[in-house]
N, C-alpha and C positions, 0 to 999 in steps of 0.2 A: 549526588552520590557519583562515583567518577565509573566508568564501566561501559559497556556494550550498550546502545539502544538500538531496537529493530522497528523496522518499515518494510515495506513493500515500494518499489518504486514503479511499478506495474500493475494493470490487473488483467483478468480474463472478466470480463464487464457485459452486463447485457447491450450494451455498445460495441458489445467485441474488443480488441485490444488496444486499453488505455495506458500510457505512457507519460509520466511526470517529471522527466527526465531533461527539460530545462527549467524548471521550479529548482532541481538540486545543481545546475553547472551554472546558471546566470549570473551568483554570486561567488562562485569560487572562481579562486584565482590561480590553480593549478589543477589542468584536466592531465592524468593517464588512460590510458588506454590497455586492456589486454584481450589481444584479440586470437582467435583459434577456435578449433572447429568440438574438442572435447573439451566438454561443462565444465564435467567434473575437475577436471585438472586446472581450469581457468578460476573453480571456487574453491580449491585449494591451497593456491595463489593468493587471492585476495584474502582467506583465512591468517593464511602467514602473515602477508603483510601487513595486517591489524594486529597481530599479535608485537610485530615489531613496537608498535605504537603502546599499545595496551601498557607492556612492559617500561615504557615509560612513563604511565601514568597517564597518559593523553586520551581522550572521549573517542570514542569508532562511534558510528553510525554503520550497521551493516543494512542493506538493501538482497532482501531477499527475493528471490522467484518465486514467482506468482502459481505457475505450474507442480513446480517441484520444490516447497520451501526449505529444503535441508540444504537446497543450492545457494549461492550468492549469485548477486548480477551486477554486486557494486559494492565501495564504503566510501565513505565521508569522514574525513577529518576536522570538523569544522574550525579546530581552535589553529591549523595550521593553512586553514582555504583549500585543502587540497583533495578531490575526487579521483578515485580508483573504480573505473567501470567497464564493466564487458564488451568492449569494441564491436563484438559481434552480434551482437541483444539487439531482437529488433524494433528495441525502442529509433535507432538510427540515429543515435548519437553519433558515429564514426563519420555521418556524412554532412549532419546539421552541424555539427562544432570544430571539424576536422581542422581550421584554422587557428581554435583556440588551442589545439592538445600539446601540453610541452613534447608528452614521448610518449608512442605509441610502441607496445611491445608483441610479439605476435609467436605465439606457442609453436602453430603451423610449420615452423622452420624445421620442426623436427621430424615431419611427416615424412615415408618412406611414402612417393609417390607412386612408385610401382606396386606396392605395396597394396596401397589405394585404390588404383587401376583396377585390381582385382574385385573390386565390390562396389564398383560404381553402380551397376544397375540396383544393389540392392540398397545401397546407401542413397541413391536419386529415390527409390520407391521408400523408402521410410521416412525421408522428408515431406514427402507429398503426402503423406499417411497423417502424419505429425500436423500438418498446415492443417487438415480435413476432419481431425476429430477436434481441434480446436475449434474449426469454425463451428462444426455442428454442435459443442458445448456452447459456443455465443449464441448460438439459435436457441439453445435450452433456456439459457437466461435471461433470455431477451423475453421468451412463453413467459418466465418464472416472474419477469417484471409486470406484463401482461395481467399477470391474476393479482397481483399484490395491489395494482391501479385501481381492480373492481374493488377488493377490498376497502380502498383507500375511501372511493366515491359513495359506498352504504356506510361509514363511518362519518366521514365530510358530513353529511346530510344531518346529525348531530351535533356538529360544533357551532359551540357559542366563542365568535370571533371577539366579539367585545373583550370577552374576557380573556382569551388568548392575548389579546393586545397589551389589556393590562398586564399580566403574567410576565411578558418581555416587559414592557416599563420597567416595573417592579427589580427586574435581576439587575435591565440596565443602570439604574438608579443607585442599585446597591452597590454597581462596580465601580463605576464611572464618576459618583458623587463627587470626590476629591480628586480625579487627577486635572493635571494641567494639561494642554494642548503642547504635544509633545514634538521638537523642533528636529530631533535627530534622526536617519532616515528611513525608512518605511520602509519593511521587509515582507513580503506578504508571499506565504509559501505553499504548496499543496504537493501531501504526499497520501498514501494509503496505510493507514493502519492495518487494516487487514486485505484479505482477498480469499475468493473461492477456489481454493487448492485443491492437487489430489486427493487431499488427507479428508477434502470439505472446509467449511470454514473456518479458518485462522485467525487469529486476533492477537496484537501486542501492544491493546490499549495499558493493559498493568504497568509494564515496563517502560510505555512511553511518559506514564503520567506519576512515575513510584516519586520525583522530584517536585512534583507541583503544589503547592499548599491547600489550595482549595477545588473541589470540581462539583463541578451542579452535575447531578446524574438525573438527566431525563427520560422520564418513562411514559407510558401511554401507547395507543394501539397505532395502527396505521390511521396517517389521515388527518394525526392528534395537534401538528404543527412543531415537533420537534428539530425538522430539518430546518423552518421559517424560524423561529427560534433564534436559532443558532445562528445563521444568516444575519440576522438583523443587528442581531449583540456586535456581530463580528464585525459589520459595518459601521455602528456608533463607536467601533471601539478604532478602525480604520481613518473615520473622520479627526479624532482626538488625534493621528500623527500614531498612534500604538501598531506596531507590528503584530501582524497576527497568524496562525498556525491552520491552516485549511485541513481536516482529513473527508473527502467524500466517502460515498458509501462503496464497497467495491463491487455491487449488485447494478447499483444507478449513480454513474458519479455524478449528475447532475442534481444531486442530494447531500446534504452532508451528514455525517455519524458523530463526527466532533471539529471543534476548535480548542486551541490554546491560542490564550494572549499571555508571552511568556513574559513582558514586563511585570503584571501585576500575577504571576504564578497563578494565572486560574484558568482550568478545564472545565468546555462543557460538552457534555457527550450523551450519545443517545445509551441507553444502558438495556436496551433489549434484544430479544433474539435477533440474528445469530451470535450478539456479544453481549451476552447479560452480565451487564455490572450490578451490585450491588453495595450497597454504605463498609466502608469495610476502616475507616476512618474515621476520627473525632468530628473536624472538617467537612466531610460530605455530607453534600446537602440533597436531597430526593424532589425532584419537583414532578410530579404526576400529571401531565395535560390529560389524559381521560378523565382523572378523577375531578379536576380543576376547571375545564373545561370545555366536557360532553355530554350530554345527556347522556347516561348510561342505559337506560330502556331500550337502546339503540343492538345490544347484544340477545336481547330478548326478541326485538323484533325482526331480525336479522339473522337469527341462531345458526338454524341449517343452513344457510346460504354461506355465511362465517366455516362454518364446518365442513364443507362440500371445499371452498374456495384454499383453504389451508390444508385440505389432503391431498387438492390437482397440486400446490404451489411446492409442496415434500418430496413429490413424486418427481416431478420432472426437474427440481434443486437435485434432485440427489440421481437421474440421468444427467447432468450436467457434468454433475463431478465423475461419475463412471467415464464419462468421454476426457476426461482429463485423467483421469487414470490411465486409459490406455494411450494419452498421447507421451505421460511419465514414462511409461515401460516401452515405447518405441525411442522414447530419449536416450535410455538407460542401453538398447541396444545400438544406437548410431554410437553412442560412446566405445562402446566394447567393440565397434571394427574400424573407429580410428583410434583407440590404446594400440589395436593388434598392429598397427601400422606407423606406432609410433619409436623414435628408434630413440633411447632409454639415457643414451650418454646426452644424445644433443639436446634433448630435453631439460636435463636435469643442470647443464649449462647454461639454457636459457632461464630457467627459474632462478639459478642465482644469481647471473645477472640483473634480474628483474628488483631481487629481494637485496642486494647488493644497494643498489640504485634510492631504498627509500630506506635502508638504513642509515645513509648518508647522509636525509632528511632532517630541519630541527624545526 
C-alpha cells in the first residue's frame, strides 16, 4: 500500500536520549539538512516536502519527534534514497555526516538578530530548563526500568527455558525451512516504532506492519523471553543472509519489541502493554510465552509483590510523562520567541527555495 510510514528516529529512554540516525543515513545516497531554531517551521517544511513526493505516488517515511510527536525530525524517501533531516536535532547528524550532506538549508537566515537579542536571557533560560526537564524524565524512566526488572526477576523464577527454546526452534523452522542462503547485500536497520512522548506512549505498529503478510504476536509477562525470542529468530535470518529491521523498546533500547524480515514479509512483535496488539487478520498468530513456558502459579505466589510493583511502575512512568509535557510546553514558548523574531518575507523566500529544490528531484 502506497503512502506514509511512521517511525521515531530517536527516543526518550531509561538510558537517556537515544538516536538511530546512523541506521537511517548509512545506506542513503542523498542527505539534505534543514537547520533552524523554530522547530514548528522546520516540521511544516518537512511535511510540505513529503507532500511533493506523495503527489507522485512515492512512499515517504515520517520520522516523528519523540517529545512532541506532532512534529517531524525528518523524512525518508526510500525509492529515491533521499533523507531530509532536521540539522539542528540533538542526534548530531550535522557534525557526524557533514561531509556527506548534499545541501544544507538554514531558515535562521530569516531571524532578525536585533529582535532576538532582546529575548536572549529568556531564550537561554528556556533552553536550560528544557534540557533539565528531559534529564529528569530520563531519570524517571530509568527508575521505571528498575521496577520492571524486579518484576522480571520474579517471573523468571517460573520460566522453563527448555520449553522456550523449543518454541523458538519451532518458529525458526516454520520461517526458514525452505529459505536458501541469500547472496544479496545484507541490510540491518534499527528504528523505534514507538516512544514515550509528552502524550504518553505512542506506537505505529499497525501502520508499519499493514503490508506484512504474516505477524507473530508474542504475548507473555515480564521476563517470559519475548525479546530473546525475537533476537534469536532475527539472528537466524541474518545468518541466512536475510535483511532484518530491528525495533528496540522505547523504554529499554537493549530490549526488542519487534523485528521485521522484509524478504519473508514477516513481523514478530511484542503485543503486550503499553502497545497491546491483538490478532485482527486471518494470518496473525499469537504465541503466549506465559502459557507455553512458565509455571503460572508464580502469580499466586507473588501476587501482592506484582501489584505493588505495577502501581509503582505506573506512577513513575506517569511522572516521567509529566516532565516531558513540561519540556513540550517550553518548546512551544521557545518557538514563539523565535517566531516573533522571524522576517516573514525572508522566511517565505527561503522556504520556496527549499521546496523548489525538491520539486526538481525524481
